[in-house]
N, C-alpha and C positions, 0 to 999 in steps of 0.2 A: 305517532308520540307518547314518549311514556310519560306520562304526568310525574315529578318529586313529591313525595308522599314525609321525605322525608323529615320535615318538621309538624306534620300532624299531629294535632296527641292523639295518645294508643290511649282506649277506653277498656280499665277494665270492668266488666263486666259481673262476672264473681258471682251467678247467678244460681247455682249448682242445690245452693239448700232450696228451692222451691221446688226442686222435681218432685219430691215427694210433701205428704198430704200434711203428716206432722209438719215439713219444714214449713210449708207455705204459710200452715196456720201461726204457725212459731211468729215467724216473718210479718204476719198482720196485724199478731198483736204487739210485737215490738214497735213499727209502727204507728198504731191507734196510744202506746202506752206513751212512745214518745212526741207527739202532736197533743198530746191530753198536758205531757210536764209543758212543751212549747211555752203552750196559752197559757200558763201559771207563772206570775209576776210576784218573781221573788230568788231566795238564795239555795242553787239544786241543791245543793247538800243538807236545806229543811226540808225541800220538797219531796225528795227522797227520803228521807228520817220520817218525814209522816206518813206520805204513801206506806210503808212498811211492806212492800210488795217478791211476795217470792221470787217471781219470775225476772225480777230485775239485778241477775248475776252478774261476776265483776265485769263478765266479757259486754253484757248491754250495759252498763256502768259508763266501762270505755268510752263506746261507739257515742252514748251518750255527752260526753265528756270532748269529745271531739266534734260534733255534730251543731250541741247547741254553743259551749261555750268557744269553741276557737274561730270553728267556721261562720256561724251563725251573729255571735254576740262578739269576736274579738277579743276577747279575751285577752292579756298580756299573762306569759308565765316563766317560772325560772324549775329548775329541777334541780336533785345533788343525790346521791348514791351516798346515804348518812355515814359520818364519820365516827360518830360514837355512839353508845347506845343510852338512851332516854329512855326509864321505869314510866314517866307519871305528864303527859302532855295536856293534861284536862285544866290544867292550872295556868296556862298560857291563853283559856278563853278569856280572864280579867284584861289580860294587858290588847289582844284583840280586839276582844268586847268598846276598846276605848275609839274605833277606827271606824268613826262613823263615815268618812269622807271615801272610801270604796269598798267593793263588795269581793268576799274571799271566798275562794273553794280552795281544800287542801287536798291533796290525792293521795296515796298512803297504800304500797303492794307489799303488803303483808305477806311472808313467807309461805303461811298455811291456809291463813282464810282469803286470799286473790284482795284484789282491787278493793280497798272502802276511800267511801268520800265523806268529811264531814263537813261543816262551818266552822273552823275556827274560832267563832264569838261564841260557840255553845260548849259550853263542860261538858254535856251529856255526851255530843256525839262527837267531840275528841277523847272522850275513855274509849270510842270503842274502837281507838287503832290501841288500843291497848300499850305495852311495849314498843318502840321505836328501837327496831334491829340496826346492827352497825350495816352499813351496805348494801342496805332496804334503800328504793327507791323512793322517794317522797318528789311532788310536784306539788306548786302554788297556783293560783291561776286569781287572778284581779283584776276587775274589769267593775263596770256602770248598769247594769242589766241590762243592757240592749242600746243603750247611749253611747256615741263613740267611747272609745279612751283615749288615753294620751299618756302622755311620761311618766304621770304619778302610777300610773295601774302598773307600768313595771319597777317602777320604785318599792312598790309596796309589793311585786312579789319576790323582790330581791331581799326584802328588807325580814321579811313575814319569813321567808325561807333560813335566812340566817339566825331567826331569834326561835326554829325549829331546832337548827342544830347546838341550842345556847349561847348563844353568842349577846353579849347587850350593843342596841343601837339604840343611836337619838330615830326620833319618829318626826315627819316635820310635820307642822301643824295642817297643810293643806291634807292629808291623810285620816287629821281625828274629826274638820269639820263637814259632814253631812249628813243625809237622809238614810244612810244603811247600817241603821242602830241592829242591835243584838236582836229576835224575834223569840220566844221563850217555844218551845218546841216539845209535840205529845208524839208518842203513838197512838196507833188507832187499837183501843181496847178487844182482844178477841173473845171472843163465847166458850164462859169456862166447858167443859169436855169432862166426861166421871169423875169422880175420885182411882187413882192407882192403887190395887188390891195392894198391899205389901206381902212379900211372900217372905218367908221363915227365912233366915240364915241356913245353908247348910255344915257353915262350919262354926265349931264353939272355941272359946278359948282367945286368951287376952291377946290383944295386938300386945307390940312393942314399945318403946319409948315413946310419952307422948310427943316427945319433937322430931318422931317420923312425920308427924304429920302436917308439920307446919308450916306455911309457905314461905314462899322464899325472901317474897319482900314483901311488906307493910305498904308499901304508896302505891303499890298496881290495886287497881279496882277488884272486884269481887269475882262479876262476871260481866265481860268484856261485851258491849251494845253495839256492835258491828251495821254502820250506819249504811251499809254500800252493800250487805250480804244477808241471805237472811241468819246466814252463823253468826250463832256467840259464840264468847275463849273465854275462856278463866284466866287465871292467871297463872302461872309454874308454880307446881306442888313440890314439893321436897319429901325422898321419902330415902330416909336417914338409914342405910343397909347395919343391920345387926348380928347377922352373922358374921364368925373370922371372914369369910371370900362373899362374893355374890357368887355361886356356881351354877351348877348344870342342875343341882333342885329347886335353886330357887329361882331360876328361868321359867322353868316348867311350871314350878307355881303361880305366876306373872303368868304363866301365857292360859294357866287355867281362868285366871281372876278375870283378864283383859277379854275374853272369850266369853267367858258369863256375863261379864258387863253388858259386852256387843251383842247377845242373843236377845237380852233384855230390852236394851237398846239400842236397834238398830240404827238410828240414824244418827247416833254419836258416832261423833270422832275421836279417839285417845292417841296425841302425842306421845311420846317418849323422849326425853332429852338429858344427856350427861352432859360434864362438859362444858356445859354451852353449844352442843351442836346437838343436831337431830336422831335419833336411833332408828333404823329404818327394821334394822333385825336386832331383835333381842338378844340373841345367841350372842353377839360377838359384846357383850356386857361382861362373860364370864371367862372368855378367849384370856388365855396369858394370867389371868386372876387379878385382870385391872382395873375394878371394883372392890376397896379394900374397906371393914371394919370402918364407922366412921365416916366413911363419906356419901355425897345424896347423888341418890337419878332424881329427874325430876318428871314432872307429869304434868300433861295439861289436856281439857276435855271442849270440843267445839262440836256446837248442832244449833238445833233453834228452842230447846225446852231443854236442861243439863240438869237432870238428879240424878242425888244421889253421890255423888264427890266423896263429901266427907265419907259415906260406906267404903267407898273405892281408899278413898289413900288408908280406915286401918286395915284393909284388907293387901291391899298394897307393902303394907308397912311389917303383916306377921308374913308376906311371903317372903320379903328379904330378911329376914330374922329363921333362927334355929327349930321355930314352929312350922314352918314349909311345909314338912308332911303333911300336915294337916289336908291340903289343898289336892293333895296327889294319889288320894283314895276315891275309891268308886272305880266303874266299869269304865273299860277303857273308850276313850275315843268320846266319854258320855261329857255333855257339858253341866257345871256345874248349876243353881241356883242360888246362888247368892244374894240376887237382887230381886 
């Protein structure tokens, strides 16, 4: 007689990661870190922000959210792909700081930095989200840090999500009375390393107009502090094209400048944007002469220790002007020592 096993649960072990030494050790470290965090009572966003562990990458943060908040503590959730762009959400900490009746965690899927999380009652943590982009996913978790949740938690998650999207809501008194007050958070100080030696610039000459290096929006933070990833990210800065067209020569100059910056800071990532969209191949910027005089190309830098952004702005401004040829001199395939 053949036993009917159609209703038996199928267990997916997915243990391939344990087949190598590096994978096994990585899994062990993740388990130890999970147990350490699980034993620490408090807001998950605060805990991860203060740990400031480089190994807590986006994928591992996602596992912690599911394992600790959903599976273990039963937090209620609300999620949405955002309908609008929000430039600075750190101001929302004043509102969420009044919600003492519930514990809140916000998770934002940043298109460049990956999954970021924060305690929305902390302005410092919220600033790590930077600009909330349209159509990106935002999830709000609400609960009682281990105690059984109720309908107020679901209501809190739903209302918090609406506030993130710019709506005005009436907050029930039940969400303002309780013990889940905002906590002052700070990252552990790192040991200071040797001071870097400044290299002389390989390119002389004045840069373009001062307006070429002006940030796009003053409301964004100077340097994004990503609470759930080792990376930080600057706001987008605009470089105004001073040449008649941003042509092939300007593109080649930018390639030289970017290559020099990457050679000096290999751990930093440079993002280029035009007309609100990320540009993966800057060669496309001069095709059909679409980038004309007076228009702006934006850039941002991400990484752990972001440096020389002001100098990078000046060089990119010069590269977008009639003085771009200064960057094209020198041996073929050689990297300029600009930084």
